[in-house]
Structures are given as structure tokens and as C-alpha cells.
C-alpha positions in Angstrom: 0.0 0.0 0.0 1.5 3.3 -1.1 1.1 5.7 1.9 1.6 8.8 -0.2 -1.3 8.2 -2.5 -4.3 10.5 -2.4 -7.7 10.4 -4.1 -9.9 13.3 -5.2 -13.5 12.6 -6.5 -15.8 15.2 -7.8 -19.3 14.6 -9.2 -22.4 16.4 -10.3 -25.8 15.4 -11.5 -29.1 16.9 -12.6 -32.6 15.4 -12.8 -35.7 16.9 -14.5 -38.9 15.1 -13.7 -42.4 15.8 -14.9 -45.0 13.7 -13.0 -47.5 12.1 -15.3 -50.1 10.6 -12.9 -49.6 11.4 -9.2 -48.6 15.1 -9.5 -46.9 15.5 -6.1 -43.4 15.6 -4.7 -42.5 14.8 -1.2 -40.0 13.4 1.3 -39.7 12.4 4.9 -36.5 12.2 6.9 -35.4 10.6 10.1 -32.7 12.2 12.3 -30.0 9.6 11.6 -31.6 6.7 13.4 -33.8 4.2 11.5 -35.9 3.4 14.6 -36.9 7.1 15.1 -39.9 8.9 13.8 -39.7 11.0 10.6 -39.4 14.5 12.0 -39.0 16.4 8.8 -41.6 15.9 6.1 -42.7 17.9 3.0 -45.4 17.4 0.4 -46.0 19.7 -2.6 -49.2 19.0 -4.6 -50.1 19.8 -8.2 -46.5 19.7 -9.3 -45.7 20.7 -12.9 -42.0 19.6 -12.7 -39.1 18.9 -10.3 -35.5 20.0 -10.8 -32.8 18.4 -8.7 -29.1 19.4 -8.7 -26.6 17.3 -6.8 -22.9 17.9 -6.2 -20.5 15.6 -4.4 -16.8 15.5 -3.5 -14.4 13.2 -1.7 -10.8 13.5 -0.7 -8.6 10.8 0.8 -5.1 11.4 2.0 -3.5 8.4 3.7 -5.7 7.6 6.8 -7.9 10.7 6.5 -11.0 10.8 4.4 -13.3 13.9 3.9 -16.6 13.6 2.0 -19.4 16.0 1.2 -22.6 16.2 -0.8 -25.1 19.0 -1.5 -28.6 18.5 -3.0 -30.9 21.4 -4.2 -34.5 20.5 -5.3 -37.1 22.9 -6.8 -40.7 21.6 -7.1 -42.8 23.9 -9.2 -46.6 24.0 -9.0 -49.1 26.5 -10.2 -48.7 28.8 -7.2 -44.9 29.0 -6.6 -41.6 27.2 -6.5 -40.9 25.2 -3.3 -37.2 24.9 -2.7 -35.4 22.3 -0.6 -31.8 21.9 0.3 -29.8 19.3 2.1 -26.1 18.6 2.6 -23.6 16.6 4.7 -19.9 16.8 5.5 -18.1 13.9 7.1 -14.6 13.1 7.9 -12.9 9.9 9.2 -9.5 8.9 10.4 -8.1 5.3 10.7 -6.4 5.1 14.0 -4.6 1.9 12.8 -3.2 3.4 9.5 -5.6 2.0 6.9 -7.1 4.1 4.1 -10.3 4.2 2.1 -9.9 2.4 -1.2 -11.5 4.0 -4.3 -12.7 1.5 -6.8 -14.0 3.7 -9.7 -16.5 6.4 -10.5 -19.5 4.0 -10.7 -18.8 2.0 -7.6 -17.2 4.6 -5.4 -15.3 3.4 -2.3 -14.7 -0.3 -1.7 -14.4 -2.3 1.4 -11.9 -1.4 4.1 -9.1 -4.0 4.3 -7.5 -4.0 7.7 -3.7 -4.4 7.8 -4.3 -7.3 10.2 -7.5 -9.2 10.7 -9.0 -9.6 14.1 -8.6 -13.2 15.2 -5.5 -13.8 13.0 -3.2 -12.3 15.6 -4.3 -8.8 14.6 -6.6 -6.1 15.9 -8.5 -5.2 12.8 -9.0 -1.6 11.7 -10.3 1.2 14.0 -11.9 4.2 12.3 -13.1 7.4 14.1 -15.7 9.4 12.2 -17.6 12.8 12.5 -20.6 13.8 10.4 -22.8 16.9 10.2 -25.9 16.9 8.0 -28.7 19.5 7.4 -32.0 19.5 5.5 -34.7 22.0 5.0 -38.4 21.4 4.6 -41.5 23.5 4.0 -41.8 26.9 5.8 -38.1 27.0 6.7 -38.4 23.8 8.7 -34.9 22.4 9.4 -33.2 19.3 10.8 -29.5 19.4 11.7 -27.8 16.1 12.7 -24.4 15.7 14.3 -23.0 12.1 14.5 -19.8 10.9 16.1 -18.9 7.3 15.5 -16.3 4.6 16.0 -16.1 1.7 13.5 -14.2 -1.5 14.2 -13.5 -3.4 11.0 -12.7 -6.9 12.2 -11.9 -8.0 8.6 -12.9 -6.8 5.1 -16.4 -8.2 5.5 -17.2 -7.7 9.2 -17.5 -4.5 11.3 -19.0 -3.2 14.5 -20.3 0.4 14.5 -21.0 2.7 17.5 -22.7 6.0 16.8 -23.8 8.9 19.0 -26.4 11.1 17.3 -27.7 14.5 18.3 -30.4 16.1 16.1 -31.8 19.6 16.4 -35.2 19.9 14.8 -37.2 23.0 14.0 -40.5 22.0 12.5 -43.6 24.2 12.6 -45.4 22.6 9.7 -45.9 19.1 11.3 -45.0 19.7 15.0 -45.2 22.7 17.3 -41.6 24.0 17.1 -38.1 23.1 18.2 -36.8 19.9 19.8 -33.8 17.7 20.2 -33.4 14.0 19.4 -30.6 11.9 20.9 -29.7 8.3 20.2 -26.8 5.9 20.8 -26.6 3.1 18.2 -24.6 -0.1 17.8 -24.6 -2.2 14.7 -22.9 -5.5 13.8 -22.6 -6.0 10.1 -21.4 -8.9 7.9 -21.2 -8.0 4.3 -21.2 -10.9 1.7 
């Protein structure tokens, strides 16, 4: 493994959609925990068309990885344009010296391959990660989510993830105002 290698990925996409039957656009979001309620929802009816612009970038330098994505959606109906934005920024660092492997532009990043597998006389790979994400809904509703995590890659197909999530939610459309959601999650994953 060449320790001086770095990777830069930049991508962009655009989608134009014109609903034919059910003329509505909507979404609902959870604050980073699948078992939670969907605290940010939006629904625009009588939609003529939807424009979506997406930009993404990733940078890897040795054991450090930084990734970000931004999405802007405009849903036009007969009355006005409804605009929605969302983005995230995340960074991770391998405490044991591994690096994220980039496969290609279609597949993105591949599996993490520890320098030494757990159970074969090694410790596996330990990765510390931070993430901030934000999304807007109708009437300036907003959900900001901060996540801190520790990933233990036992081998290239098995990992244990620990995440602390804190979400600040400002939703006057569906709920009565501001609130905070907190969760601690653990996940064991085997990838075939």
C-alpha cells in the first residue's frame, strides 16, 4: 500500500422530472436513526415539474477521508416554486493506519481492508468518524444532525459500528416547534 497516495473525487448530476399521474413531490427524513420517527416531512401537490441538482466531492489522504454532498431541489406547482436543500460533511480517520480504497466512479469506495484481521493475531482496523448533515423542509423547517462514530473493521467483511447522534429539529409545519433527538446506536454487520 502506497502511503503517499491520495484520491480526489468530484461529481455532479441533474434530474428533471415531470410527474404524469400522481402530481406531487414529497419526502420524509429521520434524524440519523432508523428506529426514530420521521421528524422532517414535506409534500408539494399539483407539481408541474421537479428540478434536482446534486454535487459531491471526496478527498482521501493516507488515513484521512473527507466527503461532502449537496442537493438542491425545486418543485414547481401552479402557485410557486418550493425549494429544498440538504447537505452533509463527514470526515474519518483510521487510528490503525488504513485508508479508504476508491474502486471507480461507478462503484465509489470499496471495502476497508485491515492491515491485520482480528482473530488472526491482529486487531482489525479502527476508524473514528464525524458527520454533520442538514436538511430544509416547508416553511423553513430544518433538521441538523451531528454524529460521532467509532467503526471497528474486524476484517474486510465484518464490522461493528458505534454512533452517538444528536439532532436539532425545527418543525412548525408538522409539529409545534423546536426539539432535540438523541440516540446511541450499535450495529454489527457482515457483508457478503
